[in-house]
N, C-alpha and C positions, 0 to 999 in steps of 0.2 A: 646274690653277693657272699660272700667263701665268709665266714666270719663275721656279718653284719648282726647288730644290733638293731633289733627289731622291734616295735611297740606298737600293740594291737590296738588298736582306740577302739571301746564300746561306750556309746551311749545309752541310757538307762532313763527308763522312767515306767515306776510298775512291773517289774521284769525281774522280781524275786528269784520264782522257782526257776526264771530260766535261765538267771546269771550261777546257778549253785551250779550247775549241769554245762555251760560254757566255759567255765574258764577253767578247769581240769583241762578241757579236750585241747585247747588252746595252748596250754605249757608242754602238755606231751610231744607237741607237734615238731619240737626244737629248742636246745636249749638256749638259743640266741634269744626266743622271743618272751617278751614281758608284754605285761596288758593293762592300760589303764581303761578302769571303769568311769564315765562321767555322768555321775545322777545330778537328775535336775530334782532335787530335795520329793523322790522318789516317796508318796504318803504309806503305798503297803512296806514299807522298811529296806528296801533293794539299797540304800545307801547304807545302811548298817551292816546285810549282808555283807558289800562287797568290804567295808573297813573290816570284817571277820576274815576272810579271805586273805586280805592283806596280810594280816597283821600275823599270818600264817605261814607267809610267804613273799618273801624280798621282790618277787618278780612279779607282782600286783601291787597296782597304785590306785589311787582314789583321789580325785577330782570333784568337791563337792559345789554344784549351783546352787543359787535361793531360791530357783525360780523355774518351771518349764518355760524355758525361752525359742526350745525348735533345736530340730536336729542337726541345722547347720552351724547355728552358735556354737551349740555341743561339739560338734565336729573343730571347728576353730580353735575353738577355747585348748580340746586335745591336742592340735596342732601346733597349738604355740607351747605348751606344755613338753612333748616330746621334741621339739628342736630347741627349745631353751637346756635341753638337757642330752643335745646331740646326739639322738638316734640317728641310726645310718636309713632306716627306713621304716614307713609310717604306713598302718594298715586302718584302713574303716573295716568295722566287722558288725554287723545288727546281732544284738543279744537273746535275740527270739530264736537260735539257732536253724538261722535259715540260711543262712552260708554255711557251707561245710567245713570244719575246720581243719580237714586231712587236706584240702588242699594248698594250705597255708606252704608247705615246702616245694611247692610249685611256683608259687607267690614268688618266695626266695631265690631260687634257681631263677626264674627269667626275669627277676632285678639285676642279673648279674650283665644284662644285655639291654633292658629297656629303662625308660625313667618311669613310667607308669605301667601299670600292671592293671589291668580293668579285668575283672571276673565279671564273665558273659554268659549270661541266660540265652544267647539266640545268634553265638557265633556260627558261620559255618552252613548257615540254611536250618538248624536246628532251634526246637524250643525246648529248654530244658527246664520245664515247671513243673512241681509236683505238687497235687491236692491245693490248686490255686481255681475257683470256681470260673467259666467263661468269661465275663464281661471282664472280671477283673484282667485276665491276662490278655483279653484284647485292648483294653486301656493303654497296659505299660506295654505292649510290643506295638501298636500301632502309635502310641506316644512317643518313642523310643523312633520311629520311623519319620515322626512330624519332624521329631528334635535334630534329626541329622538333616533331612532337608530342607529345612530351614537356616541351619548352622553352616553346614557343609561339614559337618565335624563325621571324622572318617570313623565311627565306632557305633556298632549296633545295640550293644546297651548301655546307651546315654543314659538313662537314670538308674544304671543298677548301682550300691550301694557296698560292694564287696570289690576293695581295691586297693593297691600298695602303690606309694609314690617313694621316690627318693629323696630323701631331706632336699636335696637342691630344687626340684620342683614346686614345692611350698614353699621355699624361702623364694625363689621366683616369680611368684604368682602376686606377690603382696595380698596376702591374707585379710589385709587393712578394707582393701575393697570390697572382697566379696559380700554379696546382696541380697542371699536366695538362703532358702529352708529345704523345703521339701523335696521332690524329684528335680526341681530347677537348681535346687543348691549342686547335686554331681552333675548335670550336665556344664554348670558353671565353672567347675571345678577344673572337667576334661578339657571345655573350651581355652579355657585360661592356657591351659599346660599345653595343649598342641599349638594356639597359636605364639606361643615362645618357642617352639622347636625343639620342644621334649618329644621325647619316642614314646608311643603309646602300643600295647598291645593288646588285644583277648586273647585272655585263655578260658576255656568251656568249662564251667561250674555246672551243677545239678543244684537249682535254687528249691528247697520243699516248704511250704506254709506252715506257721509254727504251731503248734500242737496245746502249746499253753498261752495264757494272755490275750493278750487283746489288739488287736494291729491298731498300730497310729493311724494310718493311711486314710486321707478325708479329702471331700469335696475339692476346701480350699486347695489343698495341697497342689490335687490336681489342676488347680481354675489358674494358678500360680505361672506350674511350668507353661500351659497353652500360652500365657501372656509374656512370659519372661524370655521365652525364647527367638522374640522380634524382639527385645530390647536387646538382648547380646548380641543379636543381625545388627543392630544400629550402632551399637558402639563399637562391633567390629569394624563397622562400613567407615565412622570418624574415625579409626585409630586409638580409641578410646578403653578397649577389651582389657 
């Protein structure tokens, strides 16, 4: 969207070193991009680093949360913050530099024609993931296939977390009804948008495993996604999705 105001939302928990590297890379992609760091009271001082970045740049904003409540709730709070300030586009992005900031200009251009742009690791039959151990890659790839098969969602990277929404999408899916957190949260957002008739498109990205800090992926997140997709299917069947 030419001239669009874009908010890149970055949830953080113990991402101090990565955040310092990420924010300048995001801002340099387009003058219309701003960053919102949503920090869950990180004990490593990530919130203070975010405040320092914000104090030196009016395009950087910080939302402090009192405790660690999960990725989904962090994003929902970030979405509400951005919607209240009337940004045109709202993007999800990991803090660990696994999502390439250089793809953001493509997201903005693609959002001129689509409502939800999905950064995909598995588009066109290719797998574009760097430095992941094979077990994690298999969990991700077949997890996406599983979600697509159960729900009918026409997206190959259903669990991907590098996405760009037009504000109308987030206004239209009723954020108060979102009930998931990890992988399932990303599936739920896409599924609700698709079922409401919004236009989805996947663009290829190269996902690179973090080189600093610890992954937040856990067995609980995987289990949530496995059973949640069946709940989504049920809600869809009864017209309550």
